[in-house]
C-alpha positions in Angstrom: 23.4 -23.5 5.1 23.9 -26.4 2.8 26.4 -26.6 0.0 25.1 -27.7 -3.4 26.7 -31.2 -3.2 25.1 -31.8 0.2 21.7 -30.6 -1.1 21.9 -33.0 -4.1 22.8 -35.8 -1.8 19.9 -35.1 0.6 17.4 -34.9 -2.3 17.7 -38.7 -2.6 17.0 -39.6 1.0 14.0 -41.7 2.0 12.5 -43.4 5.0 14.3 -42.7 8.3 16.8 -40.4 6.5 13.9 -38.3 5.2 12.5 -38.1 8.8 15.9 -36.9 10.0 16.0 -34.3 7.2 12.6 -32.9 8.2 13.6 -32.8 11.8 16.8 -30.9 11.0 14.9 -28.3 8.9 12.3 -27.9 11.6 15.0 -27.3 14.2 16.7 -24.6 12.0 13.3 -22.9 11.6 12.5 -23.1 15.4 15.9 -21.6 16.2 15.3 -18.5 14.1 11.5 -18.2 13.8 10.2 -19.8 17.0 6.8 -21.5 16.9 4.9 -18.7 15.3 3.4 -19.3 11.8 2.1 -16.3 9.9 -0.4 -15.6 7.1 -1.5 -12.5 5.2 -5.2 -11.6 5.3 -5.4 -10.6 1.7 -7.7 -9.8 -1.2 -6.9 -11.5 -4.6 -7.5 -9.1 -7.4 -7.2 -10.6 -10.9 -6.7 -7.3 -12.7 -6.7 -9.0 -16.1 -6.4 -12.7 -17.0 -5.4 -11.9 -20.6 -1.8 -13.1 -21.1 0.6 -13.6 -23.9 2.0 -16.8 -22.3 0.6 -20.3 -22.8 1.9 -22.4 -19.9 1.0 -26.0 -19.8 -0.4 -25.9 -16.3 -2.3 -22.6 -16.2 -6.1 -22.1 -16.0 -5.8 -18.4 -15.1 -4.9 -17.1 -18.6 -7.7 -16.4 -21.1 -7.9 -15.0 -24.5 -10.4 -12.2 -25.5 -13.8 -13.8 -26.2 -13.2 -16.9 -24.1 -15.6 -17.6 -21.2 -14.3 -15.9 -18.1 -11.9 -13.5 -19.9 -11.9 -10.3 -18.0 -10.1 -7.0 -17.2 -11.4 -5.3 -14.1 -12.3 -1.6 -14.1 -10.9 0.5 -11.3 -14.4 0.9 -9.8 -14.7 -2.9 -9.7 -11.3 -3.1 -7.9 -12.3 -0.6 -5.3 -15.6 -2.3 -4.7 -13.9 -5.5 -3.8 -11.1 -3.9 -1.8 -13.6 -1.9 0.3 -15.5 -5.1 1.1 -12.2 -6.7 2.1 -11.2 -3.9 4.4 -14.4 -4.4 6.4 -13.4 -8.0 6.9 -9.9 -7.1 8.2 -7.8 -7.7 5.1 -4.5 -5.8 4.9 -2.9 -7.0 1.6 -4.2 -6.4 -1.9 -2.6 -9.0 -4.2 -2.7 -8.0 -7.8 -2.2 -10.9 -10.2 -2.4 -10.4 -14.0 -1.2 -11.9 -17.3 2.1 -11.0 -18.8 2.0 -8.2 -21.5 -1.4 -9.1 -23.0 -1.2 -5.9 -25.1 1.7 -7.5 -27.1 -0.7 -10.0 -28.8 -4.3 -8.8 -28.2 -5.6 -5.6 -29.9 -8.6 -5.8 -27.5 -6.2 -5.0 -24.6 -4.5 -2.3 -26.6 -7.9 -0.7 -27.2 -8.9 -0.9 -23.6 -5.7 0.8 -22.5 -5.9 3.4 -25.2 -9.3 4.5 -24.0 -7.6 5.2 -20.6 -4.8 7.1 -22.2 -2.4 4.3 -21.4 0.0 2.2 -23.5 0.8 -0.8 -21.3 -0.8 -3.1 -18.8 1.9 -2.2 -16.3 0.7 1.4 -16.5 -2.8 0.3 -15.7 -1.5 -1.7 -12.8 0.3 1.4 -11.4 -3.0 3.3 -11.5 -4.9 0.5 -9.8 -2.3 0.2 -7.0 -2.3 4.0 -6.5 -6.0 4.3 -6.2 -6.2 1.3 -3.7 -3.4 2.8 -1.6 -4.8 6.3 -1.5 -8.5 5.5 -1.2 -8.5 2.5 1.1 -5.1 2.5 2.9 -4.6 -1.2 2.2 -1.2 -2.3 1.0 -0.7 -3.5 -2.6 1.5 -6.4 -3.5 1.7 -7.1 -7.2 2.7 -10.1 -9.3 2.6 -8.8 -12.9 5.2 -11.1 -14.5 8.4 -9.7 -16.0 9.4 -6.1 -15.1 12.2 -3.9 -16.2 14.2 -1.5 -14.0 11.9 1.5 -14.8 8.7 -0.5 -14.2 10.1 -1.9 -10.9 11.1 1.6 -9.7 7.7 3.0 -10.6 5.7 0.2 -9.1 7.8 0.5 -5.9 6.1 3.8 -5.3 2.7 2.2 -4.8 3.6 -1.4 -3.6 5.1 -2.3 -0.3 6.5 -5.5 -1.9 6.5 -7.1 -5.3 6.7 -10.7 -6.5 7.7 -13.0 -9.4 7.9 -16.8 -9.1 11.1 -18.1 -10.5 9.2 -21.4 -10.9 12.3 -23.3 -12.2 15.7 -22.4 -13.5 15.5 -25.2 -16.0 15.9 -24.2 -19.6 14.8 -27.7 -20.5 11.2 -26.9 -19.6 11.2 -24.2 -22.4 11.8 -26.8 -25.1 9.1 -28.3 -27.4 6.6 -30.3 -25.3 7.8 -28.5 -22.1 5.4 -26.5 -19.9 7.1 -23.3 -20.8 7.7 -23.8 -24.5 5.0 -21.3 -25.6 5.7 -18.9 -22.8 8.3 -16.2 -23.7 8.1 -14.6 -20.2 9.0 -17.9 -18.4 12.6 -18.0 -19.7 14.7 -18.4 -16.5 17.3 -15.8 -17.4 14.6 -13.1 -17.8 13.0 -14.0 -14.5 16.3 -14.0 -12.7 17.0 -10.6 -14.3 13.8 -9.1 -12.9 14.5 -10.5 -9.4 18.0 -9.1 -9.6 16.8 -5.6 -10.7 14.4 -5.6 -7.8 17.4 -6.3 -5.5 19.3 -3.4 -6.9 16.3 -1.2 -6.1 15.9 -2.7 -2.6 12.4 -3.9 -3.2 11.1 -6.5 -0.7 10.5 -9.4 -3.0 8.6 -12.7 -3.1 9.7 -15.5 -5.3 9.6 -19.3 -5.3 9.6 -22.6 -7.1 6.8 -24.7 -8.6 7.2 -28.3 -7.8 6.1 -31.1 -10.1 6.0 -29.5 -13.6 8.6 -31.8 -15.0 11.8 -30.6 -13.3 14.1 -33.0 -11.6 15.7 -32.8 -8.2 18.9 -31.2 -9.5 16.9 -28.5 -11.2 14.8 -27.9 -8.1 18.0 -27.6 -6.0 19.7 -25.3 -8.5 16.6 -23.0 -8.5 16.8 -22.7 -4.8 20.5 -21.9 -5.0 19.9 -19.3 -7.6 17.5 -17.6 -5.3 19.9 -17.9 -2.4 22.7 -16.2 -4.5 20.5 -13.3 -5.4 19.5 -12.8 -1.8 23.1 -13.1 -0.7 23.9 -10.3 -3.1 21.1 -7.9 -2.4 19.2 -9.0 0.8 15.8 -8.3 -0.7 14.1 -11.7 -0.9 11.4 -11.5 1.8 9.9 -14.9 1.3 10.2 -18.1 -0.9 7.2 -20.1 -1.8 7.4 -23.8 -2.4 4.2 -24.5 -4.4 2.9 -27.8 -5.7 1.6 -28.3 -9.2 -2.1 -29.2 -9.4 -3.5 -31.1 -12.3 -6.8 -29.8 -13.7 -9.1 -31.2 -16.5 -8.8 -28.2 -18.7 -5.0 -27.8 -18.9 -2.6 -29.4 -21.4 -0.9 -31.1 -18.5 -4.2 -32.6 -17.2 -2.6 -36.1 -17.1 0.7 -35.0 -15.6 1.2 -36.5 -12.1 1.1 -34.2 -9.1 4.1 -34.2 -6.8 3.7 -36.6 -3.9 3.5 -35.5 -0.2 7.0 -36.8 0.3 8.3 -34.7 -2.6 6.8 -31.6 -1.2 8.1 -32.2 2.3 11.5 -32.9 1.0 11.5 -29.8 -1.2 10.4 -27.6 1.7 13.0 -29.0 4.0 15.7 -28.5 1.4 14.5 -24.9 0.8 14.9 -24.3 4.6 18.4 -25.7 4.8 19.6 -24.1 1.5 18.1 -20.7 2.3 18.8 -20.7 6.1 16.8 -20.1 9.2 16.2 -16.4 8.6 14.3 -16.8 5.3 10.5 -16.8 5.4 9.4 -20.0 3.6 5.8 -20.5 2.6 3.7 -23.3 1.2 0.0 -22.7 0.3 -2.4 -24.7 2.5 -5.3 -24.7 0.0 -3.3 -26.8 -2.5 -2.9 -29.7 -0.1 -6.2 -29.5 1.9 -5.8 -32.8 3.7 -2.1 -32.7 4.5 -0.9 -29.1 4.8 -0.2 -29.3 8.6 2.7 -31.6 7.7 4.5 -28.7 6.1 5.0 -27.2 9.5 7.2 -30.3 10.3 9.3 -29.6 7.2 10.4 -26.1 8.0 7.8 -23.5 6.8 7.0 -20.5 8.9 4.2 -18.9 6.8 1.0 -20.0 5.1 0.9 -17.2 2.5 -2.1 -15.2 1.7 -5.5 -16.4 2.9 -8.6 -14.5 1.9 -11.9 -14.3 3.8 -13.6 -12.9 0.6 -11.9 -13.7 -2.7 -11.0 -17.1 -4.2 -7.6 -18.3 -5.4 -8.0 -17.3 -9.0 -4.9 -19.2 -10.0 -6.3 -22.4 -8.5 -10.1 -21.8 -8.3 -10.9 -25.4 -7.5 -8.9 -25.1 -4.2 -10.7 -22.9 -1.6 -8.8 -21.3 1.2 -9.1 -23.0 4.6 -11.2 -21.1 7.2 -9.0 -19.1 9.5 -10.5 -20.9 12.5 -9.5 -24.2 11.0 -6.0 -23.0 10.0 -5.5 -21.7 13.5 -6.7 -24.9 15.0 -4.5 -27.1 12.8 -1.5 -24.9 13.4 -2.1 -25.1 17.2 -2.3 -28.9 17.0 1.1 -28.9 15.5 2.4 -26.6 18.2 2.3 -23.3 16.5 0.6 -19.9 17.1 -1.0 -18.4 14.0 -0.6 -14.7 13.6 -1.5 -12.3 10.7 1.1 -10.2 9.0 1.4 -7.5 6.4 2.3 -7.8 2.8 5.9 -6.8 3.8 7.7 -8.8 6.5 8.8 -7.3 9.9 12.5 -7.6 9.2 12.0 -5.3 6.2 9.7 -2.9 8.0 12.3 -2.5 10.8 15.0 -1.5 8.3 12.9 1.6 7.5 13.5 3.5 4.3 16.2 1.1 3.2 13.4 -1.1 1.8 10.2 1.0 2.1 9.9 4.4 0.4 9.1 7.2 2.9 5.8 7.9 1.1 4.6 4.4 1.9 5.6 4.4 5.6 2.4 6.1 6.9 0.3 3.4 5.3 2.5 0.7 6.8 2.6 2.3 10.3 -1.2 2.5 10.4 -1.5 -1.3 10.1 1.7 -2.4 11.8 2.0 -3.4 15.5 5.2 -3.1 17.6 6.2 -6.6 16.5 6.1 -5.7 12.8 3.0 -7.9 12.3 -0.6 -6.7 11.7 -2.1 -4.8 14.7 -4.6 -6.9 16.6 -7.4 -4.4 16.1 -6.8 -4.6 12.3 -6.8 -8.4 12.2 -9.6 -10.5 10.7 -11.6 -12.6 13.1 -10.7 -16.3 12.9 -14.0 -17.1 11.2 -15.1 -17.9 7.7 -17.0 -15.5 5.5 -20.3 -16.6 3.8 -18.5 -16.7 0.4 -15.6 -18.8 1.7 -18.1 -21.1 3.5 -19.9 -21.7 0.3 -16.6 -22.5 -1.4 -15.7 -25.0 1.3 -19.1 -26.8 0.9 -18.9 -26.9 -3.0 
């Protein structure tokens, strides 16, 4: 694995040197992961899009009364999850705003009617009912979590996640994308990831490329993730995600990262984090060029849903599984579905997965630690996804 000085030097390469960097990263990936690229057939559940943070690039968050503001009921959650189960989904990804009850009395009233105090309590109830009534595996991304919250959510989630995004404190200064976002302070996010490590929770994190950070900050973010994983061994995947400009965000005029920047960031992530790490880049955010990511060192496409849109980037539909499979094959890879927890963590048993969750994992898990063939979705596109592709 790279030293920091080597990584900083490589972040400046171009032309033939960049091609050599990509080739080296691909060779490291092939040596450890082979030519299989995975994805998770998932359902995206936006439990609530109310949020106390105001990030400069976000279209997900809403305030009460805004068009599209919504908190789902548990009945609504179950309705979507049951539909997804019929389509072969195995993961239920819960995304939600950070602590909306801290600034919105409407959210406090909603929770009080249910006898709850915090949104994280409501998330626990939603995960529990999905797990017990559908058998699908929750994976939650609720923002910052303390030790007690992590321990409680571990009981009903096979894995949890929190994007580091960037280690840069500079981005929290006035005019920065994280200035009005108290939950995006790097030290707080690193603390959540560390506490998850102490509790041995399989954890997803990653960096957001193109929000104003420089190459040194990108590199330092990846090294911070590497250090936490070195200490606790719990990081199951690292996402390298590109910023997308949208008309309705404060950063609407901010330039998106180039294809070269993304390829370089992925290759550096592979070399910094090593061949055993699962590295993911979302295909829907680069619809014309995502197959190139396979030549930079990724081994996973992340969650792809046959039913629900990407509520974080609603303008970017998921690729049809048949097309994703075809594009992967053209690049020399076999596409296989996985669970919301990776095989290497499943094979370590109760070290990373509570005994109470193991029956749910075993029902869906094949001998290779991936999703059983009979539980896998067909490589086709659902009517909803097809309509999104045409739109």
